C-alpha positions in Angstrom: -86.7 14.7 -6.8 -83.0 14.6 -7.7 -81.5 11.3 -6.6 -78.0 12.5 -6.9 -76.2 12.8 -3.6 -74.4 15.9 -2.5 -70.7 15.8 -1.8 -71.4 15.9 1.9 -73.9 13.0 1.6 -71.4 10.9 -0.4 -68.9 11.5 2.4 -71.4 10.3 5.0 -72.1 7.1 3.0 -68.5 6.4 2.3 -67.4 6.9 5.9 -70.1 4.5 7.1 -69.1 2.0 4.5 -65.5 2.1 5.5 -66.1 1.8 9.2 -68.5 -1.1 8.8 -66.3 -3.0 6.2 -63.2 -2.5 8.4 -64.9 -3.9 11.5 -67.4 -6.5 10.4 -65.5 -9.4 9.0 -67.3 -12.8 8.8 -65.4 -13.9 11.9 -66.5 -10.8 13.8 -70.1 -11.3 12.8 -70.1 -14.9 13.9 -68.6 -13.9 17.2 -71.2 -11.3 17.9 -74.0 -13.6 16.8 -72.8 -16.3 19.2 -72.9 -13.9 22.2 -75.9 -12.9 24.3 -76.3 -9.2 23.4 -76.4 -9.3 19.6 -74.6 -5.9 19.8 -71.1 -5.1 18.4 -70.0 -2.4 20.8 -66.7 -2.0 19.1 -68.3 -1.1 15.8 -70.9 1.1 17.6 -68.1 3.0 19.3 -66.4 3.5 15.9 -69.6 4.9 14.5 -69.9 7.2 17.5 -66.3 8.5 17.2 -67.0 9.3 13.5 -70.1 11.4 14.7 -72.4 9.1 12.7 -74.7 8.2 15.5 -75.8 11.7 16.3 -75.5 12.9 12.7 -79.2 13.9 12.5 -79.6 15.3 16.0 -79.5 19.0 16.6 -76.1 20.5 17.0 -76.9 22.2 20.4 -77.4 18.7 21.9 -74.3 17.0 20.5 -75.5 16.1 17.0 -74.3 16.9 13.5 -77.3 19.0 12.5 -78.0 17.0 9.4 -81.2 15.2 8.5 -83.0 11.9 8.5 -81.8 11.4 4.9 -78.2 11.3 6.0 -79.1 8.9 8.8 -80.8 6.8 6.2 -77.5 6.6 4.2 -75.9 5.1 7.3 -78.8 2.7 7.7 -78.4 1.6 4.0 -74.7 0.7 4.8 -75.8 -1.1 8.0 -78.1 -3.2 5.8 -75.3 -3.8 3.3 -73.1 -5.1 6.1 -75.8 -6.7 8.2 -74.3 -4.8 11.1 -75.6 -5.9 14.6 -75.8 -2.4 16.0 -79.0 -0.6 17.3 -78.8 2.3 14.9 -82.4 2.3 13.8 -83.6 1.9 17.4 -81.3 4.6 18.9 -81.3 7.2 16.2 -84.7 6.9 14.4 -87.1 5.3 16.9 -85.8 6.9 20.0 -83.5 9.8 19.4 -85.2 11.8 16.7 -88.6 11.9 18.4 -86.9 13.3 21.5 -85.0 15.8 19.4 -88.2 16.9 17.7 -90.7 16.8 20.6 -88.7 16.6 23.8 -88.0 19.3 26.4 -84.6 20.9 26.7 -84.0 18.9 29.8 -84.9 15.6 28.1 -82.7 16.5 25.1 -79.7 17.4 27.3 -80.2 14.2 29.4 -80.6 11.7 26.6 -79.4 13.0 23.2 -75.8 13.9 24.1 -75.0 10.4 25.5 -76.9 8.8 22.6 -74.8 10.8 20.1 -71.6 9.7 21.8 -72.6 6.1 21.8 -72.9 5.9 25.6 -76.7 5.6 25.8 -79.0 3.4 23.7 -82.6 4.4 23.0 -85.5 2.5 21.5 -89.3 2.5 21.0 -91.9 -0.1 21.7 -94.2 0.2 18.7 -95.7 -3.3 18.3 -98.1 -5.2 20.5 -99.1 -8.9 20.5 -102.8 -8.0 20.6 -102.9 -6.0 17.3 -100.9 -5.1 14.2 -101.7 -1.4 14.2 -98.9 0.6 15.8 -101.1 3.7 15.7 -103.7 2.2 18.1 -101.9 1.0 21.2 -103.8 -1.2 23.7 -101.3 -0.3 26.4 -102.9 2.2 28.8 -101.6 5.0 31.0 -103.5 6.6 33.8 -102.7 9.8 35.7 -101.5 9.3 39.3 -100.7 12.7 40.8 -97.8 14.2 38.9 -96.9 10.8 37.4 -98.5 8.3 35.1 -98.9 4.6 35.5 -98.6 2.2 32.6 -100.1 -1.3 32.0 -99.7 -3.4 28.9 -97.5 -5.6 26.8 -95.2 -4.6 23.9 -93.5 -7.1 21.7 -90.4 -7.3 19.4 -88.8 -4.3 21.0 -85.2 -3.8 19.7 -82.3 -3.1 22.0 -84.5 -2.9 25.1 -82.1 -5.0 27.2 -79.4 -2.3 26.8 -81.5 0.8 26.5 -81.5 3.8 28.7 -85.0 4.6 27.8 -87.7 3.0 25.6 -90.4 5.2 24.1 -93.8 3.6 24.9 -97.0 4.8 23.3 -100.1 4.3 25.4 -103.7 5.2 25.4 -104.4 8.0 27.9 -108.1 8.4 27.2 -110.8 8.0 24.5 -109.0 8.7 21.3 -106.0 10.1 23.0 -102.4 8.8 23.1 -99.3 9.7 25.1 -95.7 8.7 24.6 -93.7 7.8 27.7 -90.0 7.2 28.1 -89.8 4.1 30.2 -86.6 2.9 32.1 -86.5 -0.8 31.2 -85.0 -1.4 34.7 -87.8 0.3 36.5 -90.1 -1.4 39.0 -92.9 -3.2 37.3 -91.1 -3.7 34.0 -90.4 -7.2 32.9 -88.2 -8.0 29.9 -88.7 -11.4 28.3 -86.1 -12.4 25.7 -87.2 -12.8 22.1 -85.2 -13.7 19.0 -85.9 -12.1 15.7 -85.8 -13.9 12.4 -82.4 -12.3 11.8 -81.1 -13.5 15.1 -81.5 -10.1 16.6 -82.1 -9.9 20.3 -85.6 -8.4 20.9 -87.7 -8.1 24.0 -91.3 -8.7 25.1 -92.0 -5.9 27.6 -94.6 -6.5 30.2 -95.7 -3.3 32.0 -97.4 -3.8 35.4 -98.4 -0.5 37.1 -95.1 1.1 36.0 -94.7 4.6 37.3 -93.4 7.3 34.9 -92.8 10.7 36.3 -93.4 14.0 34.4 -89.8 14.3 33.3 -90.2 11.2 31.2 -93.3 12.2 29.4 -92.6 13.1 25.8 -94.7 16.1 24.8 -98.4 16.4 25.7 -99.6 13.1 27.3 -103.0 13.8 25.9 -101.8 14.8 22.4 -99.2 12.3 21.6 -100.8 11.0 18.5 -98.7 13.4 16.3 -95.6 12.0 18.0 -96.6 8.4 17.4 -97.5 9.1 13.7 -94.3 11.0 13.2 -92.2 8.2 14.8 -93.9 5.3 13.0 -93.5 7.0 9.6 -89.8 7.6 10.2 -89.3 4.0 11.5 -90.9 2.6 8.4 -88.7 4.8 6.2 -85.6 3.6 8.1 -86.6 0.0 7.6 -87.0 0.6 3.9 -83.5 2.1 3.4 -82.0 -0.7 5.5 -83.7 -3.2 3.2 -82.3 -1.4 0.3 -78.8 -2.1 1.6 -79.7 -5.7 2.4 -81.2 -6.4 -1.0 -78.5 -4.5 -3.0 -75.7 -6.4 -1.3 -77.4 -9.8 -1.8 -77.7 -8.9 -5.5 -74.1 -7.8 -5.7 -73.0 -11.1 -4.2 -75.2 -13.0 -6.7 -73.7 -11.1 -9.6 -70.2 -12.0 -8.4 -71.1 -15.7 -7.8 -72.9 -16.2 -11.1 -70.0 -14.6 -13.1 -67.6 -17.2 -11.6 -69.6 -20.3 -11.1 -69.3 -22.5 -14.2 -71.6 -25.2 -15.6 -71.1 -26.9 -18.9 -67.9 -25.0 -19.3 -69.5 -21.5 -19.0 -70.3 -19.1 -16.2 -73.9 -19.7 -15.2 -74.5 -15.9 -15.5 -74.3 -16.3 -19.3 -77.4 -18.5 -19.3 -80.6 -16.8 -20.3 -82.8 -18.0 -17.4 -80.2 -16.9 -14.9 -79.8 -13.5 -16.5 -83.5 -13.0 -16.6 -83.9 -13.9 -12.9 -81.1 -11.5 -12.0 -82.5 -8.7 -14.1 -85.9 -9.1 -12.3 -84.1 -8.8 -9.0 -82.2 -5.7 -10.2 -85.5 -4.1 -11.1 -86.9 -4.9 -7.6 -83.8 -3.4 -5.9 -84.1 -0.2 -8.0 -87.8 0.1 -7.1 -86.8 -0.2 -3.4 -84.2 2.4 -3.9 -86.5 4.9 -5.7 -89.4 4.6 -3.3 -87.3 4.5 -0.1 -85.2 7.5 -1.1 -88.3 9.4 -2.1 -90.1 8.6 1.2 -87.1 9.4 3.5 -86.2 12.6 1.5 -89.7 13.9 1.8 -89.7 13.2 5.6 -86.3 14.9 5.9 -87.7 18.0 4.1 -90.7 18.2 6.4 -93.1 17.3 3.5 -96.1 15.1 3.8 -95.1 11.5 3.0 -97.9 9.3 4.3 -98.6 7.6 0.9 -94.9 7.6 -0.1 -93.9 5.8 3.1 -96.5 3.1 2.7 -95.5 2.6 -1.0 -91.8 2.3 0.0 -92.7 -0.3 2.7 -94.7 -2.3 0.1 -91.7 -2.4 -2.2 -89.2 -3.1 0.7 -91.4 -6.1 1.7 -92.4 -7.4 -1.7 -89.4 -6.5 -3.8 -87.0 -7.3 -1.0 -88.5 -10.8 -0.6 -88.2 -11.5 -4.3 -84.7 -10.1 -4.7 -83.2 -12.0 -1.7 -85.1 -15.2 -2.7 -83.7 -14.9 -6.2 -80.2 -14.4 -4.7 -80.6 -17.7 -2.8 -82.0 -19.5 -5.8 -79.2 -18.4 -8.1 -76.6 -19.5 -5.6 -78.0 -23.0 -5.6 -77.5 -25.2 -2.5 -74.8 -22.9 -1.1 -77.4 -20.2 -0.8 -79.2 -21.8 2.1 -76.0 -22.8 3.9 -76.1 -20.9 7.2 -72.3 -20.7 7.2 -72.3 -18.9 3.9 -72.7 -15.1 4.2 -75.7 -14.8 1.9 -77.9 -16.5 4.6 -77.8 -13.4 6.8 -79.2 -11.2 4.0 -82.2 -13.5 3.5 -83.1 -13.6 7.2 -82.5 -9.9 7.6 -84.8 -9.2 4.7 -87.5 -11.4 6.0 -87.5 -9.7 9.4 -87.7 -6.2 7.8 -90.5 -7.5 5.6 -92.6 -8.4 8.5 -91.8 -5.5 10.9 -94.6 -3.0 11.1 -96.6 -4.8 8.4 -95.7 -6.8 5.3 -96.7 -5.9 1.8 -100.5 -6.7 2.0 -101.1 -4.5 5.1 -99.4 -1.6 3.3 -101.8 -2.0 0.4 -104.8 -2.0 2.8 -103.6 1.2 4.3 -102.9 2.8 0.9 -106.4 1.8 -0.2 -107.9 3.4 2.9 -106.0 6.6 2.2 -107.2 6.7 -1.4 -110.8 6.0 -0.4 -110.6 8.8 2.2 -109.3 11.3 -0.4 -112.1 10.4 -2.8 -114.8 10.4 -0.2 
């Protein structure tokens, strides 16, 4: 593939970069992090006014008509600025599945307010009982025209402010449905969780929660395609976010080591420092190549199962090494929680562990290779 961006894509990237850099000063980040929502609504509204939230939604429902790749360019900048906004949750985990699989009524009801920043969306892909997002233990049973859900979901982003949360649930032997749950509905309990990055997450307990037919996404007996589709795009979104996180941590390190002096010389001139930084650069570029390849293939409608898992491996393994090297090369200041670099390390660690770290990706890749050879 050609890694060069088009002029339109460069404009998307540069606009996102300008909005985020203008709004997210260190003082602003500290203020948001000290609040209860972990949500910078001012920055979110600025992204909405620039039409960057709905950029990948269909034009007939208030979107920009572009693709997942352009949304990924925004996510990369969100990673670079460690922006506390629910972009991955609203656009990739919630909005795009509705745009792809939802009815016209569901799209009209949810996508337009999401594109304008007025509605937050999310998806509950992880469960405390297992680490396979494609095999939900949460169950849904038919009750007349409605469905009733029981189960527990964990580490759900933005659920406390969401209009709807997409909840995959088993609807029968080998069958999965995806249900759009109102987090304020009867039988839904949100228990506050805190991510490694400080992000506000939720444990969602579903106790006989009624979901009517208007909030069922696609075929409730044939939702495995929707779940697979959503998980792959969420993984790709995590990878491009990690690219932004790791690239910015490396940039900060290059700046620091070129100015910090020891024995009368910048420490960046020392061979060991240069070698460590070079290894981190190689890791960042590996994240870039694999993340771009995965998200581009998905945006083009091409099969990308292996590419997504490879990208997540590099985001987890390479991201860990790059941000750890950044901390190490900063010395003691690198672990100071008042110093900006700290945010990049904890963001990287959360992305590494979300939907499987490096080892589980290798296990899945091995299973895919074995299946192809069998």
